[in-house]
C-alpha positions as CSV (number, residue, x, y, z in Angstrom):
1,M,5.2,111.6,113.2
2,D,7.5,109.7,110.9
3,F,5.9,111.3,107.9
4,L,6.6,114.8,109.2
5,F,10.2,113.9,110.0
6,V,10.8,112.6,106.5
7,V,9.3,115.7,104.9
8,S,11.4,117.9,107.2
9,E,14.5,116.0,106.2
10,I,13.7,116.3,102.5
11,L,13.1,120.1,102.9
12,I,16.5,120.4,104.7
13,K,18.3,118.4,102.0
14,Y,16.5,120.4,99.2
15,Q,17.6,123.7,100.8
16,S,21.1,122.5,101.1
17,L,21.2,121.2,97.5
18,K,19.7,124.6,96.3
19,E,22.5,126.5,98.1
20,E,25.1,124.2,96.5
21,I,23.6,124.8,93.0
22,I,23.6,128.6,93.6
23,S,27.3,128.5,94.7
24,I,28.2,126.4,91.6
25,K,26.3,128.6,89.2
26,P,29.0,131.4,89.0
27,I,31.6,128.8,88.3
28,V,29.6,127.4,85.4
29,V,29.0,130.9,84.0
30,I,32.8,131.6,84.3
31,F,33.7,128.4,82.5
32,S,31.1,129.0,79.8
33,V,32.4,132.5,79.1
34,L,36.0,131.3,79.0
35,F,35.0,128.5,76.6
36,L,33.1,130.9,74.3
37,A,36.0,133.4,74.4
38,S,38.5,130.8,73.4
39,H,36.3,129.9,70.4
40,A,35.3,133.4,69.5
41,H,38.0,133.6,66.9
42,A,37.3,130.2,65.4
43,Q,37.8,130.7,61.7
44,N,35.2,130.1,59.1
45,V,36.3,128.6,55.8
46,H,34.1,129.7,52.9
47,V,33.9,127.6,49.7
48,V,34.2,129.8,46.5
49,S,34.2,129.2,42.8
50,F,36.9,130.8,40.7
51,Q,34.4,133.3,39.4
52,E,33.7,134.5,42.9
53,L,37.4,134.7,43.6
54,V,37.9,136.8,40.5
55,T,35.8,139.5,42.1
56,S,38.4,139.7,44.9
57,L,41.3,139.5,42.6
58,N,40.1,142.5,40.6
59,K,38.8,144.8,43.3
60,Q,39.4,148.4,42.4
61,N,40.5,150.1,45.6
62,D,43.7,151.1,47.5
63,T,43.9,147.9,49.6
64,T,46.8,145.5,49.0
65,Y,45.6,142.0,48.7
66,V,47.9,139.1,49.4
67,F,46.4,135.9,47.9
68,N,48.3,132.7,49.0
69,F,47.4,129.4,47.2
70,W,48.1,126.5,49.5
71,A,46.8,123.1,50.7
72,T,46.9,121.1,53.9
73,W,48.9,118.3,52.2
74,C,51.6,120.7,50.8
75,S,54.5,120.8,53.3
76,P,56.2,124.0,52.0
77,C,52.7,125.7,52.1
78,V,52.2,124.7,55.7
79,E,55.7,125.8,56.6
80,E,55.1,129.3,55.2
81,L,51.5,129.9,56.5
82,P,52.8,131.4,59.8
83,H,54.6,134.0,57.8
84,F,51.4,135.1,56.2
85,E,49.8,135.2,59.7
86,T,52.6,137.4,60.9
87,V,52.2,139.7,57.9
88,N,48.4,139.8,58.6
89,E,49.0,140.8,62.2
90,T,51.8,143.2,61.5
91,Y,49.8,145.2,59.0
92,K,46.4,144.9,60.5
93,N,46.1,148.7,60.8
94,E,47.2,149.1,57.1
95,K,45.1,148.7,54.0
96,L,46.3,145.1,53.6
97,Q,44.3,141.9,53.5
98,V,45.7,138.4,53.5
99,V,43.5,135.7,51.8
100,L,44.6,132.1,52.1
101,I,43.1,130.1,49.3
102,S,43.0,126.4,50.0
103,L,43.3,124.1,47.0
104,D,42.2,121.0,49.0
105,F,39.3,119.1,47.6
106,K,35.9,120.3,48.7
107,S,35.2,116.9,50.2
108,E,38.1,117.5,52.6
109,L,36.6,120.8,54.0
110,E,35.1,119.3,57.2
111,K,37.6,116.5,57.8
112,K,40.9,118.3,57.1
113,V,40.7,122.0,56.2
114,I,38.5,123.4,59.0
115,P,40.3,121.3,61.7
116,F,43.7,122.4,60.3
117,V,42.7,126.1,60.3
118,K,41.4,125.8,63.9
119,K,44.5,123.8,65.1
120,K,46.9,126.3,63.6
121,N,44.7,129.2,64.9
122,I,44.7,130.9,61.5
123,R,43.2,134.5,61.7
124,S,43.6,135.5,58.1
125,A,40.7,135.1,55.7
126,V,40.5,131.5,54.4
127,V,38.6,130.2,51.4
128,L,38.5,126.9,49.7
129,L,38.6,127.1,45.9
130,D,36.0,124.7,44.5
131,E,37.1,124.5,40.9
132,P,37.8,121.0,39.7
133,D,39.6,122.0,36.5
134,A,42.8,123.8,37.6
135,N,43.7,124.4,34.0
136,S,40.7,126.7,33.6
137,Y,42.0,129.2,36.2
138,I,45.8,128.9,36.5
139,D,46.6,131.2,33.5
140,K,43.9,133.7,34.7
141,V,45.7,134.0,38.1
142,S,49.0,134.4,36.3
143,P,50.4,133.3,32.9
144,E,53.6,132.6,34.9
145,W,52.0,130.0,37.1
146,S,52.7,126.4,36.3
147,G,50.1,125.3,38.9
148,A,52.6,124.4,41.6
149,I,52.1,125.5,45.2
150,P,52.8,127.4,47.3
151,A,52.0,130.4,45.1
152,T,51.2,134.0,46.0
153,L,49.6,136.8,44.1
154,I,49.8,140.3,45.4
155,V,47.4,142.9,44.0
156,N,46.8,146.6,44.6
157,S,44.8,148.2,41.7
158,K,45.3,151.8,42.8
159,K,49.1,151.3,42.8
160,N,48.9,149.3,39.6
161,I,50.6,146.3,41.3
162,R,50.0,142.7,40.3
163,V,53.0,140.4,41.1
164,F,53.0,136.7,41.2
165,Y,55.4,134.3,43.0
166,E,55.5,130.5,42.6
167,K,57.7,129.8,45.7
168,K,57.9,129.3,49.4
169,F,58.6,132.6,51.2
170,S,60.8,133.1,54.2
171,L,59.3,135.5,56.8
172,E,62.0,138.1,55.9
173,E,61.4,137.9,52.2
174,L,57.6,138.2,52.6
175,Q,57.9,141.1,55.1
176,S,60.4,143.0,52.9
177,L,58.2,142.5,49.8
178,I,55.0,143.7,51.6
179,Q,56.8,146.7,53.1
180,S,58.1,147.7,49.7
181,I,54.5,147.5,48.3
182,I,53.0,149.4,51.2
183,E,55.6,152.2,50.8
184,R,54.9,152.7,47.1
185,N,52.8,155.7,46.2
């Protein structure tokens, strides 16, 4: 008799536990979806050589490319990054692509660059330039470049535009410059 009573109690507890699990399941699904959605736009940072970057710098099409050279340790760079994000969002329906080129060391990719990009919620394309000899590529980007950052190169091959700036942009300056380039025929 005691055995049947114990089995009966176990079955009752099992049924009760099963009902609790079923009632919790939708909550788990909702939290899982919210977690995945919040990380759906997590940015990837690709490591590229200068030779790979040259392909982007010399694309022959009607898209305007805004290449910004920056680093996580560069205070003026970090201050202007939101301006490039604003431009990227403002002109998302135009033929314009913002590419943020990190000059951090490749060894800092996992520890600094990716966490920085995620923390700042950067949506623009981000690459890390893995080229140990800066002197080998600085003049190829622009003969005007001393190597200081922030630096920005804007290119549109169809409009015959290639302009370089070694400076920190204000949002107004950057938007005005981009608007003037977009409006050119």
